[in-house]
N, C-alpha and C positions, 0 to 999 in steps of 0.2 A: 271886227278882227276875225280873222280866219287860223284857227288852230286844228290842225291835222295829226292825228298819230298814225302814222303808216305802221303797220302790223303784219305779223307773217314768220313763220319759221325759216330757219337760214336755207338760203339758198331758192327764197320765194322771188327774189326780184325787187327787194325792198330798195337798195343802193341804186339800180337803173330808175327805176321808178320816181324815187324821191329827187334825182337832179331834175327830171322832167317837169315834176311839180313846182318843185322851186322857182325854176325858170318862168313857167307858165303863170304863176299866180305871185309872183314876187314875194316869196315866203322866206324868212329866215332859217337855216337849217341849223336844228339843235341835235347835235349826236351828243350822248353823255360820254361815249368813249373818246372823242375828241376833245371834249371839255376836260375831261379828266387828265388826259396825255398835255394839254397845254397849261394846266395848273400846276402840273408837277413838273412839268419842263422850266415854267416860270417862277418855278418855288414860292408860288402865292401860301398863304397861311392854309387856305383849305388844301391846296395839293400837296404841301407836306404832312397835312393831316391825314389825307386819302393814302398816301404812299405810307404812312406808319402801318395802315391796317394792311395794305396790299404787301409789303413786305414779310410780314407775318404769315400770310398765305390766307387772309381774313378778309371777307368780303367789304367793302366800304359801306358804312351804315347809311340807311336812306336820307337821314337829318343830312349828313355830309353832304351827299349827292344833290339834295333839293337845295342846299345853300348855293351850291356850284351855278346849277339851274337857275338859281333865282339870280345870281350875279350876273348871267349871260341875257336872261331877257330884261334887266335893268338897262344892261349896254345897248338894247335896240328898243327905246321906249316909241319910237316912231315908227315902228314895223306894222306892215299891214297882216301880219300872221306869223305863225310859227309852224314848222313840220318838225314833230317831236321823233327823232331815230333811236332806237334802243332805249326807250324809256316811254311809259314805265313796263315794268317786268314783273311786279307783284300787285294784288289789291292796293297793299299798304301804300305802293309806289303813286298809284293812282289816285289815291285818297289824296296822298300829300300833293301831287299837281293839282289836283281839282281847289285845292285850300290855296295855294300859290298863284293860281291862275284868278279866283275867286279875289283875292287880295288887290288885283291890278282890275278888277271890274271886267274879267272875261272869262273865257271857258272853253272848254276842249267842243270843237263845233262837230265834230266826225272822227270816231277809228275807223279808218279804213284799211280791211284784213287782206293781204293778199292770200288766197287759199289755193294751194297747190299739193297735191297727192305725195307720199312719201317715196313711192319710187322713182317721182320725176325729180325730186329735191334731190335725191341722192345721185342721180346721175348728172344733174347740174352742178351740185358741189365738187363731185371728183373731176368734171371738165374744168370747173374753175382752177382748182386746185393744180391741174396739169397745166393751166395756161399763165397762172400767176404765183404760183409756187407757195401759194398759202398752205404753211403745214398742217393747219385745222380743216384743211379741204382735201388732205389726200389720203387720209387713214380711213377707209369703213366703219371701223369702230370708233373711231372719234367723231365721224358724221353722224353715225346712229347715237350717240352719247348726245350731242348737240341737239337733235330732234327730240331725244328722250326726254331732256331738260324743258326744252320749248313746251312739248305736249304736256307735262306734269305740273311745271311751274310757272309759265309765262302766260300759254294757253286761257288760263282761267280768267285773267284779266278781260277778256272778251264779254264775260258775263256782266263784270262791274259797268262796262260801257251800255252793254245790252238794255241793263235795265233803265239807263237812263234815255234809251233810244237814239245813242248815238254812234251803235255799232253797225258796220255793213261789210259784208264779205263780198269780194272782189274776185272772180276766176282769174289766177295768175297763169293760166295755162294758154300759151298763144302768140302772136305776134305782139312785138313789144308797143308797138302805135296803138294796135286794138286794146290793150289793157289799160293803156294810159287814157285813151277815149273813155274807156268805161268808168275810172276812177275821176274824171273829170265830170262826166255826166252825173256821178253820185255828187261831187263836191258844190257842182252847179246847183244841183237842187235843193241844197242848204235855204 
């Protein structure tokens, strides 16, 4: 089973590349944001629990997130693999994900990190904000805050997978297809 974590700061191109990887390798896309929204909209027990935290302005505990993720993994028992988007964001989440996959007799195959310098990220996000209307991509101060949160809280997860020899940085600057081919080359060497 091929299980990929696509990693990188906001604006690195994860959404663009994940779509291409999903189609090329026939993977199931697991986005924690999408899973949260679906559970909340569907008023599932886990969705209502997550909503209760969110309404108080609190982060949804890792345990609840992992239970939602496990529910989604269980729905796709015949999947060739998964691409994890937006998860894990902390070392505790990475450990929980590893435990979940181990219970399914599988593991993370590779963490692929799109590496893009901060100045380029800011340009991309401002352009995306102009084109898409996304409020979180229109204000330079908000963009900086998102990049800072990534650098301080999320980037350390790469060390966790680096210690397992599963981390691979890929240059995220250039033509979309060139970046995609570099990602495929890494995956195909697993």
